[in-house]
DRENZA-571784 format. One record per residue (C-alpha): residue in one letter; z, x, y; residue number from 1. Coordinates in nm, 2 decimals, padded with zeros to 4 digits. Last residue first. Example, Ala and Ser with C-alpha at 12.3 -4.5 7.8 and 13.67 -1.06 7.14 Angstrom:
2
+--------+--------+--------+--------+-------+
! tormar !     zz !     xx !     yy ! marti !
+--------+--------+--------+--------+-------+
!      S !  00.71 !  01.37 ! -00.11 !     2 !
!      A !  00.78 !  01.23 ! -00.45 !     1 !
+--------+--------+--------+--------+-------+
# end
This chain:
278
+--------+--------+--------+--------+-------+
! tormar !     zz !     xx !     yy ! marti !
+--------+--------+--------+--------+-------+
!      L ! -01.85 ! -00.87 !  07.32 !   278 !
!      L ! -02.18 ! -01.01 !  07.45 !   277 !
!      D ! -02.28 ! -00.70 !  07.64 !   276 !
!      P ! -02.24 ! -00.50 !  07.32 !   275 !
!      R ! -02.50 ! -00.71 !  07.14 !   274 !
!      P ! -02.36 ! -00.90 !  06.85 !   273 !
!      Y ! -02.41 ! -00.76 !  06.50 !   272 !
!      Q ! -02.61 ! -00.89 !  06.21 !   271 !
!      T ! -02.93 ! -00.82 !  06.40 !   270 !
!      T ! -02.85 ! -00.45 !  06.36 !   269 !
!      D ! -02.96 ! -00.45 !  06.00 !   268 !
!      C ! -02.83 ! -00.12 !  05.88 !   267 !
!      T ! -03.01 !  00.12 !  05.65 !   266 !
!      Y ! -02.80 !  00.30 !  05.39 !   265 !
!      D ! -02.98 !  00.15 !  05.08 !   264 !
!      K ! -02.85 !  00.23 !  04.73 !   263 !
!      E ! -02.94 !  00.11 !  04.38 !   262 !
!      T ! -02.69 !  00.29 !  04.15 !   261 !
!      I ! -02.61 !  00.63 !  04.01 !   260 !
!      A ! -02.24 !  00.64 !  04.02 !   259 !
!      L ! -02.08 !  00.97 !  04.14 !   258 !
!      C ! -01.83 !  01.18 !  03.94 !   257 !
!      A ! -01.64 !  01.48 !  04.08 !   256 !
!      W ! -01.39 !  01.74 !  03.96 !   255 !
!      T ! -01.47 !  01.71 !  03.59 !   254 !
!      E ! -01.26 !  01.95 !  03.39 !   253 !
!      L ! -01.33 !  02.33 !  03.39 !   252 !
!      T ! -01.60 !  02.51 !  03.20 !   251 !
!      Q ! -01.48 !  02.85 !  03.07 !   250 !
!      I ! -01.49 !  03.23 !  03.09 !   249 !
!      G ! -01.83 !  03.39 !  03.14 !   248 !
!      T ! -01.87 !  03.26 !  03.49 !   247 !
!      Q ! -01.60 !  03.00 !  03.57 !   246 !
!      R ! -01.81 !  02.68 !  03.55 !   245 !
!      E ! -01.70 !  02.40 !  03.78 !   244 !
!      R ! -01.78 !  02.05 !  03.67 !   243 !
!      F ! -01.99 !  01.77 !  03.83 !   242 !
!      V ! -02.07 !  01.44 !  03.67 !   241 !
!      I ! -02.37 !  01.22 !  03.76 !   240 !
!      S ! -02.37 !  00.85 !  03.69 !   239 !
!      D ! -02.54 !  00.55 !  03.54 !   238 !
!      P ! -02.82 !  00.68 !  03.32 !   237 !
!      Y ! -02.63 !  01.01 !  03.28 !   236 !
!      V ! -02.68 !  01.34 !  03.47 !   235 !
!      A ! -02.46 !  01.63 !  03.38 !   234 !
!      A ! -02.41 !  01.88 !  03.66 !   233 !
!      L ! -02.27 !  02.23 !  03.62 !   232 !
!      T ! -02.15 !  02.41 !  03.93 !   231 !
!      Y ! -02.10 !  02.78 !  03.98 !   230 !
!      G ! -01.86 !  03.06 !  03.93 !   229 !
!      G ! -01.73 !  03.41 !  04.01 !   228 !
!      A ! -01.49 !  03.60 !  03.80 !   227 !
!      E ! -01.13 !  03.73 !  03.80 !   226 !
!      A ! -01.07 !  03.60 !  04.15 !   225 !
!      G ! -01.05 !  03.79 !  04.48 !   224 !
!      G ! -01.40 !  03.69 !  04.59 !   223 !
!      K ! -01.58 !  03.58 !  04.28 !   222 !
!      L ! -01.91 !  03.50 !  04.46 !   221 !
!      T ! -02.12 !  03.22 !  04.30 !   220 !
!      S ! -02.03 !  03.00 !  04.59 !   219 !
!      R ! -01.87 !  02.66 !  04.53 !   218 !
!      S ! -02.07 !  02.34 !  04.56 !   217 !
!      M ! -02.07 !  02.08 !  04.83 !   216 !
!      V ! -02.14 !  01.72 !  04.73 !   215 !
!      G ! -02.24 !  01.46 !  04.99 !   214 !
!      P ! -02.24 !  01.09 !  04.95 !   213 !
!      I ! -02.45 !  00.89 !  05.20 !   212 !
!      G ! -02.24 !  00.66 !  05.42 !   211 !
!      E ! -02.32 !  00.82 !  05.75 !   210 !
!      Y ! -02.29 !  01.17 !  05.59 !   209 !
!      K ! -02.01 !  01.19 !  05.33 !   208 !
!      T ! -01.83 !  01.48 !  05.17 !   207 !
!      L ! -01.70 !  01.57 !  04.82 !   206 !
!      C ! -01.57 !  01.92 !  04.76 !   205 !
!      S ! -01.64 !  02.25 !  04.58 !   204 !
!      R ! -01.61 !  02.56 !  04.79 !   203 !
!      H ! -01.83 !  02.82 !  04.95 !   202 !
!      G ! -01.89 !  02.60 !  05.26 !   201 !
!      H ! -02.26 !  02.67 !  05.30 !   200 !
!      G ! -02.37 !  02.47 !  04.99 !   199 !
!      H ! -02.54 !  02.14 !  04.96 !   198 !
!      L ! -02.62 !  01.84 !  04.74 !   197 !
!      I ! -02.70 !  01.52 !  04.93 !   196 !
!      A ! -02.63 !  01.22 !  04.72 !   195 !
!      Q ! -02.78 !  00.91 !  04.55 !   194 !
!      I ! -03.06 !  00.84 !  04.80 !   193 !
!      N ! -03.25 !  00.52 !  04.71 !   192 !
!      Y ! -03.46 !  00.52 !  05.03 !   191 !
!      P ! -03.42 !  00.36 !  05.37 !   190 !
!      K ! -03.17 !  00.63 !  05.48 !   189 !
!      V ! -03.39 !  00.93 !  05.42 !   188 !
!      I ! -03.58 !  00.95 !  05.75 !   187 !
!      S ! -03.30 !  00.84 !  05.98 !   186 !
!      L ! -03.08 !  01.10 !  05.80 !   185 !
!      Y ! -03.31 !  01.39 !  05.88 !   184 !
!      E ! -03.35 !  01.29 !  06.24 !   183 !
!      Y ! -02.98 !  01.26 !  06.28 !   182 !
!      W ! -02.92 !  01.61 !  06.16 !   181 !
!      N ! -03.12 !  01.75 !  06.46 !   180 !
!      S ! -02.88 !  02.02 !  06.57 !   179 !
!      V ! -02.76 !  02.11 !  06.22 !   178 !
!      S ! -02.40 !  02.22 !  06.24 !   177 !
!      N ! -02.35 !  01.87 !  06.38 !   176 !
!      D ! -02.37 !  01.72 !  06.03 !   175 !
!      I ! -02.60 !  01.73 !  05.73 !   174 !
!      P ! -02.41 !  01.99 !  05.54 !   173 !
!      Y ! -02.61 !  02.31 !  05.55 !   172 !
!      H ! -02.80 !  02.44 !  05.24 !   171 !
!      T ! -02.99 !  02.13 !  05.15 !   170 !
!      V ! -03.08 !  01.94 !  04.83 !   169 !
!      L ! -03.15 !  01.57 !  04.83 !   168 !
!      F ! -03.10 !  01.37 !  04.51 !   167 !
!      V ! -03.33 !  01.07 !  04.47 !   166 !
!      P ! -03.31 !  00.76 !  04.25 !   165 !
!      Q ! -03.66 !  00.59 !  04.25 !   164 !
!      R ! -03.66 !  00.28 !  04.48 !   163 !
!      P ! -04.00 !  00.37 !  04.64 !   162 !
!      D ! -04.16 !  00.40 !  04.29 !   161 !
!      K ! -04.48 !  00.59 !  04.31 !   160 !
!      M ! -04.32 !  00.83 !  04.56 !   159 !
!      E ! -04.56 !  00.89 !  04.85 !   158 !
!      H ! -04.32 !  00.77 !  05.12 !   157 !
!      L ! -04.05 !  01.01 !  05.01 !   156 !
!      S ! -04.27 !  01.31 !  05.01 !   155 !
!      K ! -04.44 !  01.21 !  05.34 !   154 !
!      E ! -04.10 !  01.18 !  05.52 !   153 !
!      L ! -03.99 !  01.52 !  05.38 !   152 !
!      W ! -04.31 !  01.68 !  05.48 !   151 !
!      R ! -04.29 !  01.54 !  05.83 !   150 !
!      L ! -03.93 !  01.66 !  05.86 !   149 !
!      D ! -04.04 !  02.00 !  05.73 !   148 !
!      E ! -04.32 !  02.01 !  05.99 !   147 !
!      P ! -04.08 !  01.91 !  06.27 !   146 !
!      S ! -03.85 !  02.20 !  06.18 !   145 !
!      I ! -03.50 !  02.13 !  06.06 !   144 !
!      Y ! -03.24 !  02.31 !  06.27 !   143 !
!      G ! -02.92 !  02.49 !  06.20 !   142 !
!      D ! -02.78 !  02.66 !  06.51 !   141 !
!      G ! -02.92 !  02.98 !  06.64 !   140 !
!      M ! -02.82 !  03.34 !  06.56 !   139 !
!      R ! -03.18 !  03.45 !  06.54 !   138 !
!      L ! -03.40 !  03.15 !  06.60 !   137 !
!      L ! -03.55 !  02.92 !  06.33 !   136 !
!      P ! -03.21 !  02.83 !  06.19 !   135 !
!      G ! -03.33 !  02.72 !  05.94 !   134 !
!      Q ! -03.25 !  02.39 !  05.78 !   133 !
!      H ! -03.41 !  02.41 !  05.44 !   132 !
!      V ! -03.57 !  02.14 !  05.23 !   131 !
!      G ! -03.50 !  02.03 !  04.88 !   130 !
!      I ! -03.61 !  01.71 !  04.71 !   129 !
!      F ! -03.49 !  01.62 !  04.36 !   128 !
!      R ! -03.63 !  01.30 !  04.19 !   127 !
!      I ! -03.48 !  01.13 !  03.89 !   126 !
!      G ! -03.69 !  00.96 !  03.63 !   125 !
!      K ! -03.66 !  01.22 !  03.36 !   124 !
!      Y ! -03.71 !  01.51 !  03.60 !   123 !
!      E ! -03.91 !  01.47 !  03.92 !   122 !
!      F ! -03.99 !  01.75 !  04.16 !   121 !
!      N ! -04.00 !  01.83 !  04.53 !   120 !
!      F ! -03.93 !  02.17 !  04.66 !   119 !
!      R ! -03.88 !  02.36 !  04.99 !   118 !
!      S ! -03.90 !  02.71 !  05.12 !   117 !
!      D ! -04.22 !  02.79 !  04.94 !   116 !
!      G ! -04.39 !  03.06 !  04.73 !   115 !
!      F ! -04.07 !  03.24 !  04.62 !   114 !
!      L ! -04.15 !  03.59 !  04.71 !   113 !
!      K ! -04.40 !  03.55 !  04.99 !   112 !
!      L ! -04.21 !  03.25 !  05.14 !   111 !
!      F ! -03.89 !  03.45 !  05.14 !   110 !
!      K ! -04.06 !  03.74 !  05.29 !   109 !
!      Q ! -04.19 !  03.54 !  05.58 !   108 !
!      T ! -03.85 !  03.45 !  05.72 !   107 !
!      G ! -03.92 !  03.66 !  06.03 !   106 !
!      S ! -03.95 !  03.96 !  05.81 !   105 !
!      S ! -03.63 !  04.13 !  05.93 !   104 !
!      S ! -03.44 !  03.81 !  05.88 !   103 !
!      W ! -03.09 !  03.76 !  06.01 !   102 !
!      K ! -03.08 !  03.38 !  06.08 !   101 !
!      T ! -03.33 !  03.31 !  05.80 !   100 !
!      D ! -03.18 !  03.43 !  05.47 !    99 !
!      H ! -02.82 !  03.40 !  05.60 !    98 !
!      N ! -02.90 !  03.05 !  05.72 !    97 !
!      G ! -03.00 !  02.93 !  05.38 !    96 !
!      P ! -03.32 !  02.95 !  05.18 !    95 !
!      I ! -03.44 !  02.69 !  04.92 !    94 !
!      V ! -03.47 !  02.74 !  04.55 !    93 !
!      H ! -03.59 !  02.56 !  04.24 !    92 !
!      Y ! -03.53 !  02.72 !  03.90 !    91 !
!      S ! -03.71 !  02.70 !  03.56 !    90 !
!      V ! -03.52 !  02.80 !  03.25 !    89 !
!      D ! -03.45 !  03.13 !  03.07 !    88 !
!      L ! -03.33 !  03.28 !  03.39 !    87 !
!      M ! -03.41 !  03.65 !  03.43 !    86 !
!      E ! -03.64 !  03.56 !  03.73 !    85 !
!      L ! -03.33 !  03.48 !  03.92 !    84 !
!      I ! -03.22 !  03.85 !  03.90 !    83 !
!      T ! -03.56 !  03.99 !  04.02 !    82 !
!      K ! -03.57 !  03.73 !  04.30 !    81 !
!      A ! -03.23 !  03.83 !  04.42 !    80 !
!      T ! -03.32 !  04.20 !  04.42 !    79 !
!      D ! -03.64 !  04.13 !  04.61 !    78 !
!      L ! -03.45 !  03.92 !  04.86 !    77 !
!      Y ! -03.21 !  04.21 !  04.92 !    76 !
!      G ! -03.50 !  04.45 !  04.98 !    75 !
!      N ! -03.33 !  04.63 !  05.26 !    74 !
!      I ! -03.31 !  04.33 !  05.50 !    73 !
!      D ! -03.31 !  03.95 !  05.47 !    72 !
!      L ! -02.93 !  03.94 !  05.52 !    71 !
!      E ! -02.64 !  03.83 !  05.29 !    70 !
!      T ! -02.89 !  03.70 !  05.04 !    69 !
!      I ! -02.96 !  03.38 !  04.85 !    68 !
!      D ! -02.79 !  03.19 !  05.13 !    67 !
!      G ! -02.95 !  02.88 !  05.00 !    66 !
!      S ! -02.92 !  02.59 !  04.75 !    65 !
!      V ! -03.03 !  02.73 !  04.41 !    64 !
!      I ! -03.11 !  02.46 !  04.16 !    63 !
!      V ! -03.13 !  02.55 !  03.79 !    62 !
!      F ! -03.32 !  02.37 !  03.51 !    61 !
!      D ! -03.27 !  02.20 !  03.17 !    60 !
!      I ! -02.94 !  02.35 !  03.06 !    59 !
!      A ! -02.89 !  02.23 !  02.71 !    58 !
!      N ! -02.70 !  02.51 !  02.56 !    57 !
!      L ! -02.52 !  02.78 !  02.76 !    56 !
!      S ! -02.58 !  03.16 !  02.72 !    55 !
!      N ! -02.87 !  03.16 !  02.97 !    54 !
!      V ! -02.64 !  03.01 !  03.24 !    53 !
!      D ! -02.39 !  03.29 !  03.17 !    52 !
!      A ! -02.65 !  03.56 !  03.21 !    51 !
!      V ! -02.76 !  03.40 !  03.54 !    50 !
!      A ! -02.40 !  03.38 !  03.66 !    49 !
!      A ! -02.34 !  03.75 !  03.57 !    48 !
!      R ! -02.65 !  03.86 !  03.76 !    47 !
!      L ! -02.54 !  03.65 !  04.05 !    46 !
!      D ! -02.19 !  03.80 !  04.06 !    45 !
!      V ! -02.32 !  04.16 !  04.04 !    44 !
!      A ! -02.58 !  04.09 !  04.31 !    43 !
!      G ! -02.33 !  03.93 !  04.55 !    42 !
!      S ! -02.04 !  04.17 !  04.50 !    41 !
!      R ! -02.00 !  04.33 !  04.84 !    40 !
!      G ! -02.29 !  04.16 !  05.02 !    39 !
!      G ! -02.65 !  04.24 !  04.95 !    38 !
!      V ! -02.70 !  03.93 !  04.74 !    37 !
!      H ! -02.52 !  03.65 !  04.91 !    36 !
!      T ! -02.51 !  03.41 !  04.62 !    35 !
!      D ! -02.43 !  03.11 !  04.84 !    34 !
!      T ! -02.54 !  02.86 !  04.58 !    33 !
!      L ! -02.60 !  02.81 !  04.22 !    32 !
!      W ! -02.63 !  02.47 !  04.05 !    31 !
!      A ! -02.68 !  02.44 !  03.68 !    30 !
!      F ! -02.86 !  02.14 !  03.54 !    29 !
!      N ! -02.80 !  01.89 !  03.26 !    28 !
!      F ! -03.01 !  01.61 !  03.12 !    27 !
!      L ! -03.01 !  01.25 !  03.01 !    26 !
!      P ! -02.65 !  01.30 !  02.92 !    25 !
!      E ! -02.52 !  01.23 !  02.57 !    24 !
!      P ! -02.31 !  00.92 !  02.54 !    23 !
!      R ! -01.94 !  00.93 !  02.64 !    22 !
!      A ! -01.71 !  00.83 !  02.35 !    21 !
!      N ! -01.49 !  00.53 !  02.42 !    20 !
!      T ! -01.64 !  00.31 !  02.14 !    19 !
!      L ! -01.66 !  00.60 !  01.90 !    18 !
!      H ! -01.30 !  00.69 !  01.96 !    17 !
!      I ! -01.19 !  00.33 !  01.92 !    16 !
!      L ! -01.38 !  00.30 !  01.59 !    15 !
!      I ! -01.24 !  00.63 !  01.46 !    14 !
!      F ! -00.88 !  00.52 !  01.54 !    13 !
!      I ! -00.94 !  00.18 !  01.37 !    12 !
!      L ! -01.07 !  00.35 !  01.06 !    11 !
!      L ! -00.78 !  00.59 !  01.06 !    10 !
!      F ! -00.53 !  00.30 !  01.09 !     9 !
!      I ! -00.70 !  00.11 !  00.81 !     8 !
!      K ! -00.70 !  00.42 !  00.58 !     7 !
!      I ! -00.33 !  00.47 !  00.66 !     6 !
!      Y ! -00.25 !  00.11 !  00.58 !     5 !
!      K ! -00.42 !  00.14 !  00.24 !     4 !
!      K ! -00.24 !  00.46 !  00.17 !     3 !
!      I !  00.09 !  00.28 !  00.24 !     2 !
!      M !  00.00 !  00.00 !  00.00 !     1 !
+--------+--------+--------+--------+-------+
# end
């Protein structure tokens, strides 16, 4: 009789576990940012991160969201490109302010090495669009050039499904650190934007830009820690989960999870009374 109850208990436990088990993700990607090759440990930390990504199973692609180098001088971009080419999967990269603000090539070397300073691709029904924010002038603020804004608008407008889920990738947060941030947001708000993924702050945290979720990733630099790190993202049909990967050591618990749902951040101003009638 006792054995019978034990079997029943085990069966119930297994059924509960299977019911609560998370399905396999649609895909996974690794997210590297603020690698700062040319800085004190930038190249070493990036090389370790690339080797670590290659050691993991089921990484479909890599996103690199800017500040590839400490400065665009002394072949630092060449070094970064050489290391990133060691990845076993494709990668998609945009520059950051360190790649453009202090550029001995006038930002032309980045274009020469990587072919573009923006990207637009679809993976298993999800679209990723990355565009950089300058600055265009040495020591200037972040700024999105008119041609990049036109390209962004055109890219969104030409999607076969205008309600396709989109993740935007930038280097800067889309706030007043970018002088024309409002132009960017006015272009993207009518679309099904799931989140803006960005670097620049060197730490993992959730942000928000006029209602649009923002996700900031940690830098690959180890600083005073034992090892550097980066972000692992798992994309499910209904959500995206972010975890921090300590390079070569362990993957930490989920620190952020966002629902993938139909979203529209536009505002119908006819719903609100005119200021002079208040």
